[in-house]
C-alpha positions in Angstrom: -6.4 -2.4 7.4 -9.4 -0.8 5.7 -8.8 1.9 3.2 -9.5 5.4 4.4 -12.1 7.1 2.3 -11.5 10.7 1.2 -14.2 13.0 -0.1 -12.8 16.0 -2.1 -15.2 18.9 -2.6 -14.3 20.6 -5.9 -12.4 19.4 -8.9 -10.1 22.3 -9.6 -6.4 21.5 -10.3 -5.7 21.6 -6.5 -8.4 19.0 -5.9 -7.4 16.8 -8.9 -3.7 16.9 -8.0 -4.6 16.0 -4.4 -6.8 13.1 -5.6 -3.9 11.8 -7.8 -1.5 11.9 -4.9 -3.9 10.3 -2.4 -5.2 7.6 -4.8 -1.5 6.6 -5.5 -1.1 6.2 -1.7 -4.0 3.7 -1.4 -6.8 6.1 -0.3 -10.3 5.6 -1.7 -11.2 8.9 -3.3 -14.5 10.4 -4.3 -15.1 13.9 -5.7 -18.1 16.2 -5.9 -18.3 19.3 -8.1 -20.9 22.1 -8.5 -20.1 22.6 -12.2 -21.2 20.2 -15.0 -17.6 19.1 -15.7 -14.2 19.0 -13.9 -11.5 21.6 -13.8 -12.7 24.6 -11.8 -11.2 27.7 -13.4 -9.0 25.4 -15.5 -12.0 24.6 -17.7 -13.1 24.5 -21.3 -16.1 25.9 -23.2 -17.0 24.4 -26.6 -19.3 26.4 -28.8 -20.0 26.7 -32.6 -17.1 24.6 -33.5 -14.6 26.5 -31.2 -12.9 25.3 -28.0 -11.9 27.9 -25.5 -9.8 27.6 -22.4 -12.0 29.4 -19.9 -9.3 30.6 -17.5 -5.6 30.0 -17.3 -3.9 30.1 -20.7 -0.3 29.5 -19.7 1.8 28.7 -16.6 5.3 29.0 -15.1 7.3 26.6 -12.9 6.7 23.6 -15.3 8.8 21.4 -13.0 6.0 21.4 -10.5 4.0 19.3 -12.9 7.0 17.0 -13.3 7.2 16.7 -9.5 3.5 15.8 -9.3 3.7 12.9 -11.8 7.1 11.7 -10.5 5.4 11.6 -7.1 2.7 9.2 -8.4 5.2 7.3 -10.6 3.6 8.2 -13.9 4.8 10.0 -17.0 3.4 13.4 -17.7 0.2 12.6 -19.8 0.3 15.8 -21.8 2.8 17.7 -23.9 4.0 21.2 -22.8 5.6 23.8 -25.0 7.7 26.8 -24.1 6.3 30.2 -25.2 8.6 32.3 -27.5 8.0 35.2 -27.4 6.5 35.1 -23.9 3.9 37.8 -24.8 3.4 41.1 -26.6 2.4 44.4 -25.0 0.5 47.1 -26.9 0.4 50.6 -25.6 -2.3 53.0 -26.7 -1.1 55.3 -29.5 1.7 52.9 -30.5 1.2 50.6 -33.4 4.0 48.1 -32.8 4.0 46.0 -29.7 6.9 45.4 -27.3 7.8 41.7 -27.7 8.9 40.1 -24.5 11.5 37.3 -24.8 13.2 35.2 -22.3 16.5 35.6 -24.2 18.1 38.7 -22.8 19.7 39.7 -26.1 16.4 39.6 -27.9 14.7 41.4 -25.0 17.4 44.1 -25.1 16.5 44.7 -28.8 12.9 45.2 -27.8 13.9 48.0 -25.4 16.6 49.6 -27.5 16.1 53.3 -27.6 13.7 53.1 -24.6 15.9 52.1 -21.7 19.7 52.9 -22.0 22.0 50.1 -20.8 18.9 47.8 -20.5 20.7 44.5 -20.5 23.0 45.3 -17.6 20.1 46.8 -15.6 18.1 43.7 -16.2 20.8 41.3 -15.1 21.2 43.3 -11.9 17.5 43.4 -11.3 17.0 39.7 -12.0 19.9 38.7 -9.8 18.2 40.2 -6.8 14.9 38.6 -7.8 16.6 35.3 -8.1 18.0 35.5 -4.6 14.5 36.3 -3.2 13.0 33.3 -5.1 15.6 30.7 -3.9 15.9 32.1 -0.4 12.1 31.7 0.2 11.2 28.7 -2.0 11.8 26.0 0.7 11.8 28.2 3.8 8.4 29.7 3.1 6.6 28.5 -0.1 7.0 24.7 0.1 6.3 24.3 3.8 3.4 23.7 6.2 3.1 25.9 9.2 1.4 24.9 12.5 0.4 28.5 13.3 0.9 32.1 12.2 3.5 32.5 14.9 5.5 29.6 13.6 5.3 31.2 10.1 6.4 34.6 11.5 9.4 33.0 13.2 10.3 31.2 10.0 10.6 34.5 8.3 13.6 35.2 10.5 15.4 32.4 8.6 15.1 34.4 5.3 18.3 36.5 4.8 17.8 40.0 6.3 18.8 41.7 3.0 15.3 40.8 1.7 13.4 42.5 4.6 13.1 45.8 2.7 11.1 44.0 0.0 8.3 43.3 2.5 7.8 47.0 3.3 8.2 48.6 -0.2 6.1 47.9 -3.3 7.0 46.3 -6.6 6.7 49.6 -8.4 9.3 51.2 -6.1 11.7 48.2 -6.7 11.3 48.6 -10.5 11.8 52.3 -10.3 15.2 51.8 -8.5 16.3 49.7 -11.4 14.8 51.2 -14.5 13.9 54.6 -15.9 11.5 53.9 -18.7 7.8 53.9 -17.9 7.3 51.2 -20.5 9.8 48.8 -18.9 8.3 49.4 -15.4 4.8 48.9 -16.6 5.6 45.8 -18.6 7.5 44.1 -15.8 4.7 44.9 -13.3 2.0 43.2 -15.4 2.7 39.9 -13.6 1.1 41.6 -10.6 -1.6 43.5 -12.4 -3.1 40.5 -14.3 -2.8 38.3 -11.2 -5.3 40.6 -9.6 -3.3 43.2 -7.9 -1.4 46.4 -8.8 2.3 46.9 -8.5 1.6 49.8 -6.1 0.0 47.3 -3.6 2.2 44.2 -4.3 5.2 43.8 -2.0 8.6 44.3 -3.7 9.6 40.7 -2.9 7.2 39.7 -5.7 9.8 40.8 -8.2 10.7 37.2 -7.9 7.9 36.6 -10.4 9.9 38.5 -13.1 12.8 36.1 -12.4 10.4 33.2 -12.9 9.1 34.5 -16.3 12.3 36.0 -17.7 15.0 33.6 -16.5 14.1 30.7 -14.3 11.5 28.7 -16.2 9.6 31.0 -18.5 6.1 30.4 -19.6 4.5 27.2 -21.0 1.5 26.1 -22.9 -0.1 22.7 -23.4 -0.4 21.0 -26.8 -4.1 20.8 -27.6 -5.1 23.5 -25.1 -4.8 23.9 -21.3 -7.8 21.8 -20.6 -5.7 18.8 -21.6 -4.3 19.0 -18.1 -7.7 18.5 -16.5 -8.7 15.8 -19.0 -5.5 13.8 -18.5 -5.6 13.8 -14.8 -9.3 12.9 -14.7 -8.6 10.0 -17.1 -5.9 8.7 -14.7 -8.2 9.1 -11.7 -11.0 7.3 -13.5 -8.7 4.4 -14.3 -7.9 4.2 -10.6 -11.5 4.0 -9.6 -12.0 7.6 -8.4 -15.7 8.5 -8.6 -16.8 11.9 -9.9 -20.2 13.5 -9.2 -21.1 16.7 -11.1 -23.9 19.3 -10.8 -23.5 18.7 -7.0 -23.1 21.7 -4.7 -22.3 21.2 -1.0 -24.5 23.6 0.9 -24.3 22.5 4.6 -22.6 20.2 7.0 -23.7 17.4 9.3 -22.4 17.7 12.9 -23.0 15.3 15.8 -21.8 16.2 19.3 -19.3 18.7 17.9 -17.9 16.2 15.4 -18.2 16.5 11.6 -20.4 13.7 10.3 -20.5 14.6 6.6 -21.9 17.2 4.2 -25.2 17.7 2.5 -25.7 18.8 -1.2 -28.3 21.0 -2.8 -30.5 18.0 -3.5 -30.5 16.8 0.1 -28.0 13.9 -0.4 -25.6 13.2 2.4 -21.9 12.7 1.7 -19.7 10.9 4.3 -16.1 9.9 4.4 -13.2 9.4 6.9 -11.4 12.5 5.6 -12.6 15.6 3.8 -10.6 17.8 1.4 -12.1 21.2 0.4 -11.0 22.5 -3.0 -13.4 25.4 -2.7 -12.3 28.8 -1.5 -10.7 28.1 1.9 -11.9 31.3 3.5 -15.4 31.5 2.0 -16.1 27.8 2.7 -15.3 28.3 6.4 -17.7 31.2 6.5 -20.5 29.8 4.3 -20.6 26.1 5.3 -19.0 26.0 8.7 -20.4 29.4 9.8 -17.2 30.5 11.4 -17.4 34.1 12.8 -13.9 34.8 11.8 -14.9 34.2 8.2 -18.3 35.8 8.2 -19.2 37.9 5.2 -18.3 41.2 7.0 -14.9 39.8 7.8 -14.3 38.4 4.3 -15.2 41.7 2.7 -12.5 43.4 4.7 -9.8 41.0 3.3 -7.9 41.8 0.2 -9.2 39.9 -2.9 -7.9 39.7 -6.4 -9.7 41.5 -9.2 -12.7 39.8 -10.8 -12.6 38.5 -14.4 -14.7 39.9 -17.2 -14.2 37.5 -20.0 -15.1 37.4 -23.7 -14.8 34.4 -25.9 -14.9 35.1 -29.7 -14.9 32.7 -32.6 -13.7 34.8 -35.5 -13.5 34.2 -39.3 -10.0 34.8 -40.8 -6.5 34.9 -39.5 -5.1 37.9 -37.6 -1.3 38.1 -38.0 -1.2 41.3 -35.8 -2.1 39.2 -32.8 0.4 37.0 -31.0 -0.6 34.1 -28.9 -0.5 36.2 -25.7 -1.1 39.9 -25.8 -1.7 42.7 -23.3 -3.5 45.9 -24.5 -2.8 48.9 -22.2 -3.8 52.6 -22.2 -1.6 55.6 -21.5 -2.7 56.2 -17.9 -1.3 53.2 -16.0 -1.0 54.7 -12.5 -4.5 56.4 -12.7 -6.1 53.2 -14.0 -4.5 51.0 -11.4 -5.5 53.3 -8.6 -9.2 53.3 -9.7 -9.8 49.8 -11.0 -10.1 48.0 -7.7 -12.9 49.9 -6.1 -14.8 51.7 -8.9 -18.5 50.9 -9.2 -18.6 51.5 -13.0 -17.0 49.6 -15.9 -13.8 51.3 -17.3 -14.3 53.5 -20.3 -10.9 52.7 -21.7 -10.2 49.2 -20.3 -6.9 47.4 -20.1 -7.2 43.8 -21.2 -5.4 40.5 -22.1 -6.0 38.6 -25.3 -5.1 35.0 -25.9 -5.3 33.3 -29.3 -4.8 29.6 -28.6 -5.6 28.6 -32.1 -2.2 30.1 -33.0 -0.5 27.1 -31.6 -3.5 24.7 -31.3 -5.3 24.9 -34.7 -7.8 22.2 -33.7 -9.3 24.7 -31.3 -11.0 26.6 -34.1 -12.5 25.6 -37.6 -10.1 25.9 -40.5 -9.4 29.6 -41.4 -10.7 30.9 -38.1 -9.3 32.0 -34.8 -10.5 31.6 -31.2 -10.0 34.7 -29.1 -10.1 34.8 -25.3 -10.2 38.3 -23.8 -9.8 38.9 -20.1 -10.5 42.4 -18.6 -9.7 42.6 -14.8 -12.6 44.5 -13.1 -13.7 45.3 -9.6 -15.2 42.4 -7.6 -18.8 42.3 -6.6 -18.2 44.1 -3.3 -17.6 47.3 -5.4 -19.5 46.7 -8.6 -22.5 44.3 -8.1 -24.5 45.5 -11.1 -23.4 44.2 -14.5 -26.3 45.5 -16.6 -23.6 47.4 -18.6 -21.9 44.2 -19.7 -22.9 44.6 -23.3 -21.6 48.1 -23.5 -18.2 47.0 -22.0 -18.0 44.1 -24.4 -18.6 46.5 -27.4 -16.0 48.9 -26.0 -13.3 46.2 -25.7 -14.1 44.7 -29.1 -14.1 48.1 -30.8 -10.9 49.1 -29.2 -9.2 45.8 -30.1 -10.5 46.0 -33.7 -9.0 49.5 -34.1 -5.6 48.5 -32.7 -5.2 45.4 -34.8 -6.9 46.9 -37.9 -9.4 44.0 -38.1 -13.2 44.4 -37.8 -14.0 41.8 -35.2 -17.7 42.9 -35.1 -18.2 41.9 -38.7 -16.1 38.7 -38.5 -17.4 37.2 -35.2 -19.4 34.0 -35.6 -19.5 33.0 -31.9 -19.5 35.2 -28.8 -19.9 34.4 -25.1 -19.5 36.9 -22.3 -19.0 36.0 -18.6 -19.3 38.7 -16.0 -18.1 38.4 -12.3 -21.6 37.4 -11.5 -21.3 34.4 -13.9 -17.9 33.4 -12.4 -19.4 33.6 -8.9 -22.4 31.5 -9.9 -20.5 28.8 -11.9 -17.5 28.3 -9.7 -18.4 29.8 -6.3 -15.7 32.4 -6.6 -16.2 34.7 -3.6 -17.7 38.0 -4.8 -16.5 37.0 -8.3 -12.8 37.4 -7.3 -10.8 35.7 -10.1 -7.9 34.3 -8.1 -9.1 34.3 -4.6 -7.3 36.1 -1.8 -4.6 38.6 -2.8 -1.0 38.3 -1.7 -0.4 41.2 0.6 2.1 40.5 3.4 -0.7 39.7 5.9 -2.3 37.2 3.5 0.7 35.1 2.5 2.3 32.0 3.9 1.1 31.2 7.4 -1.2 34.2 7.4 -3.4 32.7 4.6 -6.3 30.4 5.7 -4.6 27.2 6.8 -4.8 24.0 4.9 -6.0 22.1 8.0 -9.2 23.0 9.7 -9.2 24.8 13.1 -12.0 22.7 14.5 -12.4 19.4 12.7 -9.2 17.3 12.6 -10.3 15.4 9.5 -10.9 18.4 7.3 -8.2 19.9 5.0 -8.0 22.5 2.3 -6.2 22.8 -1.1 -6.3 25.4 -3.8 -5.6 29.1 -4.4 -6.9 30.6 -1.2 -4.9 28.5 1.2 -1.1 28.0 1.2 1.0 28.7 -0.7 -1.2 30.8 -3.0 -2.5 31.6 -6.5 -1.5 30.1 -9.8 -1.3 26.6 -11.3 2.1 25.6 -9.9 1.1 27.0 -6.5 -2.0 24.8 -6.3 0.1 21.8 -7.3 2.4 22.6 -4.4 -0.7 23.0 -2.3 -1.7 19.5 -3.1 1.6 18.2 -1.9 1.4 20.1 1.3 -2.1 18.9 2.1 -1.1 15.4 1.3 1.6 15.6 3.9 -1.0 16.9 6.4 -3.3 14.0 5.6 -0.6 11.3 5.9 0.4 12.8 9.3 -3.2 12.8 10.4 -3.7 9.1 9.4 -0.7 8.1 11.5 -2.2 9.6 14.6 -5.7 8.0 14.4 
């Protein structure tokens, strides 16, 4: 029997993981990518002797990587390391950060004097979050659905005690368990820096606190996060998978209502038996397939995650005040969260995340230097389309960080690159610059997200952050497993 040929559009982690699974099952795989190198948001920038992870800097649910490589009968080709502490949180006006540990006794020391009886409260809170996680993992997250109705019916299999978490928000859940504003803010950061606020995120997402603080923690990759991309690409190349970069798909070929291939920006036609889209599952349907349901007006009414404003600094000297993962916050969390999504101006006192990967991967920076990655979540391009003030926001952030760590970054910087939401949209086709695709409100999760099989063309499938099960590196690995099941079922019917 002739091998089925699969064309994968996009080389993000979802596409690469899908290619790995399909090539191990005997499919012929070819991949096209708009950017000049693979990885999507899991990418790398090299400049002035520094290497920067462009997007994700850590991940949870490390066992999903083990599942991926077990599935294709290969050892994990990179080394992962647990983070300890997980991260540090700096509040405006306070010199010392809150260090967040997975160890409950160490974490209790962090909040001593801030939250009375913290450890007992934490145990109770995490027990509930644990139940939510394990009661939904296989019923909802790791499952394909044939329709939104089937998904809605599947929700009835989730224990009724969790129903309230769908109709209250994460901040309300935290407020029932803790009194300290610092504790509530810190535990809500998993929502905020994933592109939503705890006032909009359903309470069931407290399961993310269980994931970070008890279940599996956070992990990094020896040599930098891009080792994930490089390692998988090397395995795929050894298997004969072909890659084509600087190649953007801009239209489709259709004959008598059947998909007959795609056309790139240079006019070349791309044809296969099966197509897997690792671009945004909603925006692709609207932009390439011209579906009315996913037209720009409809997409703009959906809930999207915040856009990234990212700064990459190569800095002389070592900065002991910075940990590997750091959050710098102000003193007006509720006000800031309420405004940040829809404002048309850059924040005057921005909240931001700082990663110093050279702390654990010294080869990422020249000797005696640090590489600093700064992420400031900002409104997507629906609300703020003009980024002429990018230089001013950059100066504001660097000045604020310099003051708070007592280190003059302006004078010590030898390499600087800034990417605005416009750059992220242009480089990686992120819809309106949204950093992580569709948000996770109750009407945009599970079977209510854009499906991983096309509504019209039976040989078109989707993988990645904006289809099921959702955003984040482990989620897109699960996505690759679910879409592979779809493809295997399809092949058995043709």
